[in-house]
C-alpha positions as CSV (number, residue, x, y, z in Angstrom):
1,M,87.1,82.0,117.3
2,K,85.4,79.3,115.1
3,I,87.1,77.0,112.7
4,P,86.0,77.9,109.1
5,V,83.6,75.6,107.3
6,S,85.4,73.3,104.9
7,P,84.4,73.7,101.2
8,P,82.6,71.1,99.0
9,A,85.1,68.5,97.8
10,Q,86.3,68.8,94.2
11,E,84.9,65.3,93.6
12,R,81.5,67.1,93.4
13,L,82.6,68.1,89.8
14,L,82.4,64.5,88.7
15,D,79.0,64.1,90.4
16,I,77.6,67.0,88.4
17,I,79.0,65.7,85.2
18,K,77.5,62.2,85.9
19,S,74.2,63.8,86.7
20,G,73.7,64.8,83.0
21,D,72.4,68.3,84.0
22,V,73.3,70.0,80.7
23,D,73.0,73.6,82.1
24,K,75.2,72.9,85.1
25,I,77.8,71.0,83.0
26,A,78.0,74.0,80.6
27,Q,78.6,76.3,83.6
28,L,81.4,74.1,84.7
29,F,83.4,74.9,81.6
30,N,82.8,78.7,81.8
31,R,86.4,79.9,81.6
32,S,85.4,83.5,82.4
33,I,85.4,82.5,86.1
34,G,88.9,82.8,87.5
35,P,90.6,82.1,90.8
36,C,89.1,85.3,92.3
37,D,85.6,86.7,92.5
38,F,84.4,89.6,90.5
39,K,85.9,92.0,93.1
40,G,89.3,90.4,92.8
41,R,89.1,88.6,96.1
42,Y,90.6,85.2,96.8
43,L,87.8,84.1,99.1
44,H,87.5,81.0,101.2
45,W,84.2,79.0,101.1
46,D,83.4,80.1,104.6
47,K,82.8,83.6,103.3
48,L,81.8,82.9,99.7
49,R,78.8,80.8,100.8
50,H,77.1,83.9,102.3
51,L,77.4,86.1,99.1
52,T,75.2,86.6,96.1
53,M,76.3,84.5,93.2
54,P,76.4,85.4,89.5
55,E,73.3,84.7,87.4
56,G,73.0,81.0,86.6
57,Y,75.1,79.7,89.5
58,D,74.3,78.4,92.9
59,T,76.9,78.8,95.6
60,E,78.3,75.3,95.3
61,L,78.7,75.4,91.6
62,Y,80.3,78.8,91.6
63,W,82.8,77.6,94.2
64,L,83.6,74.4,92.3
65,V,84.4,76.3,89.1
66,M,86.4,78.9,90.9
67,R,88.3,76.2,92.8
68,D,89.0,74.4,89.6
69,S,90.4,77.6,88.1
70,R,92.8,77.8,91.1
71,S,94.0,74.3,90.7
72,R,94.9,74.9,87.1
73,I,97.4,77.6,88.0
74,S,98.6,76.0,91.3
75,K,102.2,75.0,92.0
76,E,103.0,72.2,94.4
77,L,105.4,72.9,97.3
78,P,107.8,70.3,98.6
79,F,106.1,70.2,102.0
80,R,103.4,67.7,103.3
81,D,100.9,68.0,106.0
82,K,100.7,65.5,108.9
83,R,98.6,63.2,106.7
84,G,101.1,63.2,103.8
85,N,99.1,65.6,101.6
86,S,101.0,68.3,99.7
87,F,100.8,72.0,100.2
88,Q,100.4,74.2,97.1
89,F,99.9,77.9,96.2
90,C,99.0,79.9,93.1
91,I,99.7,83.4,91.9
92,P,96.6,85.0,90.5
93,D,96.9,88.5,89.0
94,T,96.2,90.2,92.3
95,V,99.0,88.4,94.0
96,M,101.5,89.1,91.1
97,R,100.6,92.8,91.4
98,D,101.4,92.8,95.1
99,I,104.7,90.9,94.6
100,L,105.8,93.5,92.0
101,W,104.8,96.4,94.2
102,I,106.7,95.0,97.2
103,S,109.7,94.2,95.0
104,E,109.7,97.8,93.7
105,N,109.3,99.4,97.1
106,A,111.5,97.2,99.3
107,T,114.6,96.6,97.2
108,G,115.9,100.1,96.5
109,A,113.2,102.2,94.9
110,I,112.7,104.3,98.0
111,Q,115.5,106.7,97.1
112,A,113.3,109.8,98.1
113,D,113.5,108.7,101.7
114,S,117.1,109.8,102.2
115,K,117.1,109.3,106.0
116,I,117.4,105.5,105.6
117,S,119.9,105.7,102.7
118,D,122.1,108.4,104.2
119,P,124.9,106.7,106.1
120,K,124.8,109.5,108.8
121,T,121.2,108.8,109.7
122,K,120.3,105.2,108.6
123,Q,121.8,103.6,111.7
124,T,119.4,105.6,113.9
125,Y,116.4,104.6,111.9
126,L,117.5,100.9,111.8
127,I,117.9,100.8,115.6
128,N,114.4,102.3,116.0
129,S,113.0,99.7,113.6
130,L,114.7,96.8,115.4
131,I,113.3,98.0,118.7
132,E,109.8,98.4,117.2
133,E,109.7,94.8,115.8
134,A,111.1,93.4,119.0
135,I,108.4,95.0,121.1
136,N,105.5,94.2,118.7
137,S,106.5,90.6,118.1
138,S,106.7,90.1,121.9
139,Q,103.4,91.8,122.5
140,L,101.7,89.7,119.9
141,E,102.6,86.7,122.0
142,G,101.6,88.1,125.4
143,A,104.3,90.6,126.5
144,S,102.6,93.4,128.5
145,T,105.4,95.9,129.1
146,T,104.5,99.4,127.9
147,R,106.3,100.7,124.8
148,R,107.9,103.5,126.7
149,V,109.4,101.2,129.3
150,A,110.5,98.7,126.7
151,K,112.3,101.3,124.6
152,E,114.0,102.7,127.7
153,M,115.3,99.2,128.5
154,L,116.7,98.6,125.1
155,R,118.2,102.0,124.7
156,T,119.9,102.2,128.1
157,G,121.0,98.6,127.9
158,R,119.6,97.8,131.4
159,S,118.8,94.2,132.3
160,P,115.1,93.0,131.9
161,T,113.2,93.0,135.2
162,D,110.3,90.7,134.3
163,H,109.1,88.0,131.8
164,S,107.7,90.6,129.3
165,E,110.9,92.6,129.2
166,K,112.9,89.4,128.7
167,M,110.8,88.5,125.7
168,I,111.4,91.9,124.2
169,R,115.1,91.9,124.9
170,N,115.3,88.4,123.3
171,N,113.6,89.5,120.2
172,Y,115.9,92.4,119.8
173,N,118.9,90.1,120.1
174,A,117.3,87.8,117.5
175,M,116.9,90.6,115.0
176,N,120.5,91.6,115.4
177,F,121.5,87.9,114.9
178,I,119.6,87.9,111.6
179,R,121.5,91.0,110.4
180,E,124.8,89.3,111.2
181,Y,124.0,86.0,109.4
182,K,121.8,87.3,106.5
183,D,124.4,86.3,103.9
184,E,124.7,82.7,105.0
185,L,122.8,79.5,104.0
186,L,120.0,78.5,106.4
187,T,120.8,75.5,108.6
188,K,119.0,73.7,111.4
189,S,121.6,75.0,113.8
190,M,120.7,78.6,112.9
191,I,117.0,77.9,113.4
192,L,117.7,76.4,116.8
193,E,119.9,79.3,117.7
194,L,117.2,81.8,116.7
195,H,114.8,80.0,118.9
196,S,117.3,79.9,121.8
197,L,117.6,83.7,121.4
198,V,113.9,84.5,121.4
199,T,113.1,82.2,124.4
200,E,116.2,82.7,126.6
201,G,115.0,82.8,130.2
202,T,111.3,82.9,129.3
203,L,110.3,79.2,129.3
204,A,108.7,78.2,132.6
205,G,108.7,75.0,134.7
206,E,109.5,71.8,132.8
207,D,110.0,73.7,129.6
208,S,112.9,75.9,131.0
209,E,115.5,73.6,129.4
210,K,113.8,73.5,126.0
211,S,115.2,76.8,124.6
212,G,116.8,76.0,121.3
213,V,115.5,72.4,121.4
214,F,112.8,70.7,119.3
215,R,109.7,69.6,121.2
216,G,109.6,65.9,122.2
217,K,107.1,63.0,122.5
218,N,106.0,64.1,125.9
219,D,105.2,67.7,124.9
220,D,101.5,68.0,124.3
221,I,101.5,70.9,122.0
222,G,98.5,72.4,120.2
223,V,97.5,75.9,118.9
224,Y,94.5,77.3,120.8
225,S,92.4,80.4,120.3
226,H,92.0,83.1,123.0
227,D,88.8,81.3,124.1
228,D,90.8,78.0,124.5
229,K,89.5,76.3,121.4
230,L,91.9,73.8,119.8
231,L,92.7,75.1,116.3
232,H,95.7,73.1,115.2
233,T,97.5,70.0,116.2
234,P,101.0,70.0,114.7
235,P,102.8,67.0,113.2
236,S,104.5,64.3,115.3
237,P,107.8,65.4,116.9
238,D,109.4,62.3,115.2
239,E,109.1,64.1,111.9
240,L,110.6,67.4,113.0
241,D,114.2,66.8,112.1
242,D,113.3,65.9,108.5
243,R,110.7,68.7,108.2
244,I,113.1,71.4,109.4
245,Q,115.8,70.1,107.1
246,M,113.2,70.4,104.2
247,I,112.6,74.0,105.1
248,C,116.4,74.7,105.0
249,D,116.7,72.9,101.6
250,F,113.7,74.9,100.3
251,V,115.3,78.2,101.3
252,N,118.8,77.3,100.0
253,A,117.7,75.8,96.7
254,D,118.9,77.3,93.5
255,C,115.8,78.7,91.9
256,D,117.4,80.0,88.7
257,K,115.6,77.5,86.6
258,E,112.3,78.9,85.4
259,S,110.4,75.7,86.3
260,Q,111.5,76.0,89.9
261,F,111.3,79.7,90.4
262,I,109.4,81.0,93.4
263,P,109.5,84.7,94.1
264,P,111.6,85.5,97.1
265,V,108.8,87.2,99.0
266,I,106.6,84.1,98.5
267,K,109.5,81.8,99.7
268,A,109.8,83.9,102.9
269,I,106.1,83.8,103.5
270,V,105.9,80.0,102.9
271,V,108.7,79.4,105.5
272,H,106.8,81.7,107.9
273,F,103.7,79.5,107.4
274,M,105.6,76.2,107.7
275,I,107.2,77.0,111.0
276,G,103.8,78.0,112.3
277,Y,102.3,74.7,110.9
278,D,105.1,72.4,112.1
279,H,105.3,74.2,115.5
280,P,108.7,72.6,116.2
281,F,109.1,74.2,119.7
282,V,107.1,74.2,122.9
283,D,106.9,78.0,122.8
284,G,108.2,80.9,120.7
285,N,107.2,79.4,117.3
286,G,105.6,82.7,116.1
287,R,108.6,84.8,117.0
288,T,110.9,82.3,115.4
289,A,108.8,82.2,112.2
290,R,108.7,86.0,111.9
291,A,112.4,86.2,112.5
292,L,113.1,83.7,109.7
293,F,110.8,85.7,107.4
294,Y,113.0,88.8,108.0
295,W,116.2,86.7,107.6
296,I,115.1,85.4,104.1
297,M,113.9,88.8,103.0
298,A,117.2,90.4,104.0
299,R,119.2,87.6,102.3
300,E,117.2,88.1,99.1
301,G,118.1,91.8,98.9
302,Y,114.8,93.3,100.3
303,W,116.9,95.7,102.4
304,L,113.9,98.0,103.3
305,M,112.4,95.1,105.3
306,E,114.9,95.8,108.1
307,Y,113.1,99.1,108.7
308,I,109.5,97.8,109.0
309,S,107.5,95.9,111.6
310,I,105.2,93.2,110.3
311,S,104.3,92.2,113.9
312,R,102.9,95.7,114.5
313,V,100.5,95.3,111.6
314,I,99.6,91.7,112.6
315,K,98.9,92.8,116.1
316,M,96.2,95.2,114.8
317,A,94.1,92.2,113.7
318,P,95.5,88.9,115.2
319,A,92.4,87.0,114.3
320,Q,93.0,87.5,110.6
321,Y,96.5,86.1,111.1
322,M,95.1,83.0,112.6
323,Y,92.4,82.7,110.0
324,A,95.0,82.8,107.3
325,Y,96.4,79.6,108.7
326,L,92.9,78.0,109.2
327,H,91.7,78.9,105.7
328,T,94.8,77.0,104.3
329,E,94.2,73.9,106.4
330,T,90.5,73.7,105.7
331,D,90.8,74.2,101.9
332,G,93.2,71.5,100.7
333,N,96.4,73.0,102.0
334,D,96.1,76.0,99.8
335,V,98.8,78.4,101.2
336,T,97.6,81.2,98.9
337,Y,95.4,82.4,101.7
338,F,98.3,82.9,104.0
339,I,100.4,84.4,101.2
340,I,97.7,87.0,100.4
341,H,97.3,87.9,104.1
342,Q,101.1,88.4,104.5
343,L,101.4,90.4,101.3
344,E,98.8,92.8,102.7
345,V,100.7,93.0,106.0
346,I,103.9,93.8,104.2
347,K,102.3,96.4,102.0
348,K,100.8,98.2,105.0
349,A,104.1,98.1,106.9
350,I,105.9,99.7,104.0
351,R,103.2,102.4,103.5
352,D,103.4,103.1,107.3
353,L,107.1,103.5,107.0
354,H,106.7,106.0,104.2
355,S,104.2,107.9,106.4
356,Y,106.5,107.7,109.4
357,L,109.4,109.1,107.4
358,A,107.3,111.9,106.1
359,N,106.2,112.8,109.6
360,K,109.7,112.7,110.9
361,T,110.9,114.9,108.0
362,E,108.2,117.5,109.0
363,E,109.2,117.2,112.7
364,Y,112.8,117.8,111.9
365,R,111.8,120.7,109.7
366,L,109.8,122.3,112.5
367,A,112.7,121.7,115.0
368,A,115.2,123.2,112.5
369,S,112.9,126.2,112.0
370,L,112.7,126.8,115.7
371,L,116.5,126.6,115.9
372,E,117.1,128.6,112.7
373,K,117.2,132.0,114.3
374,S,119.1,130.9,117.4
375,K,122.9,130.8,117.8
376,L,122.6,127.1,117.3
377,S,121.8,127.4,113.6
378,G,124.0,125.1,111.6
379,V,125.9,124.0,114.7
380,L,123.9,120.9,115.9
381,N,124.3,117.5,114.2
382,H,121.3,115.3,113.2
383,R,121.6,113.3,116.5
384,Q,121.4,116.4,118.7
385,L,118.6,117.8,116.6
386,G,116.6,114.5,116.9
387,L,117.2,114.5,120.7
388,L,116.0,118.1,121.0
389,K,112.8,117.3,119.0
390,N,112.1,114.5,121.4
391,A,112.9,116.8,124.3
392,L,110.5,119.4,123.0
393,D,107.7,116.8,122.9
394,N,108.6,115.3,126.3
395,P,109.5,117.9,128.9
396,G,111.3,116.3,131.8
397,Q,112.6,113.4,129.6
398,E,115.8,111.9,130.9
399,Y,118.7,110.9,128.7
400,T,122.0,109.1,129.4
401,I,125.1,108.7,127.4
402,K,124.3,105.0,127.1
403,S,120.7,105.6,125.8
404,H,121.9,108.2,123.3
405,Q,124.7,105.8,122.2
406,N,122.2,102.9,121.7
407,S,119.6,105.1,120.0
408,H,122.0,106.1,117.2
409,G,124.5,103.3,117.1
410,V,127.5,105.5,117.7
411,A,130.6,105.2,119.9
412,Y,130.4,106.1,123.6
413,Q,132.7,109.1,123.2
414,T,130.5,110.4,120.3
415,A,127.4,110.2,122.4
416,R,129.1,111.8,125.4
417,T,130.3,114.7,123.2
418,D,126.8,115.2,121.9
419,L,125.2,115.4,125.3
420,L,127.9,117.5,127.0
421,A,127.6,120.0,124.2
422,L,123.9,120.3,124.7
423,S,124.2,120.7,128.5
424,D,127.5,122.5,129.1
425,D,128.0,124.5,125.9
426,F,124.5,125.4,124.8
427,K,122.6,125.0,128.2
428,L,119.7,123.2,126.5
429,L,119.7,120.2,128.8
430,R,120.2,120.0,132.6
431,K,122.9,117.7,133.8
432,Y,122.7,115.8,137.1
433,K,124.7,113.1,138.7
434,V,122.8,109.9,139.7
435,A,125.3,107.7,141.5
436,K,128.2,107.6,139.0
437,T,126.0,108.2,135.9
438,D,125.4,111.5,134.2
439,V,121.7,112.1,133.6
440,F,120.6,114.8,131.1
441,V,117.1,116.2,131.6
442,A,114.9,118.2,129.2
443,P,113.8,121.4,131.0
444,P,110.1,122.3,130.8
445,N,111.0,125.7,129.2
446,L,113.2,124.3,126.4
447,I,111.3,126.3,123.7
448,E,112.0,129.6,125.5
449,I,115.6,128.7,126.0
450,I,116.0,128.0,122.2
451,K,114.1,131.2,121.3
452,N,116.3,133.3,123.6
453,G,119.4,131.5,122.6
């Protein structure tokens, strides 16, 4: 990974004016050039410099006019970089469009997807979503456990057996912590607790005691690419107490006044960025930043965000995630680059959820159709129907009362009743005893059993 080329300094505008070049000066005041190119893209100089420019412009001039347009609509953030320079962002039309789309699709407009608004089924989908985010966020930072094994661990409640499983279990605990505290004000103590949760038992050697603790003077921390190139050196640890308090103040501030208003989704993304920039911990900064993003979104009423995994989308193109940070740092602390990247991530995650729900609806319809003519018609509940669909797809799959309980967020006795009915009453699962645990197995001829039932 290479560090993006920094753009020409805005001082070049003055140089052009002083040059007396009438044509170029006239082009400087061409207000038809906005913050984005003619395709609506908010490009960094590193890419723009390779493209064909509009007639009458060289690359530098076009950039300077575009950058000036951005500065005229920019808002300053209360944060400073390690040299004391401010961060800022702007909201061009493309960003406003995305903000409105996310607001519409993540705060209650998804009424057609009844499974996550129906009290009987929403808990099952929420647990699945928490598991997905826990796995993906951990894999983004190096966890190598397979998804099947990770899901089995979380659903059965067994203890992690290695470092990767510990990371995933920790992330799952952190996501549940967020749900519990989403109605509270953000404090440094909460951020430290979140970090403690995501790193418990995963920090090695000298760092093993630094879970839930800010990095210190002796911690040589930097952000490196996969090919070991230094990409970012965070601010001094002496500043961390004040910098984290500033993040808390930013989140908790009353933004009712129009002059201070920052859309909630932008606020959540900015906090995500600042935790990554400040890098307050020796490890686990990305997981903590993403957890805080979820916490702010949930606090602001974006309830659908509990059901999506942004880490899964980021994991598809991790280099773009890193470049979103680097573009900001190399272009005058313009956080708009990171905001645009994250808005795209959120939109894709929401669309993927819609597709997932549509697929699940079809799966349940097919399973229901298969069962319709059997004696089970109208007898099984949604949990049993969901388990049978999984069993049809996975002959030989094993289930326990604990795994069924954790998958659906129900009481132990409810889960036991579900499985015993499927095995003892309807003969759809085979029940075995392993030590003191009942294990329920999907037979390979389950379809035939249902058809003949």
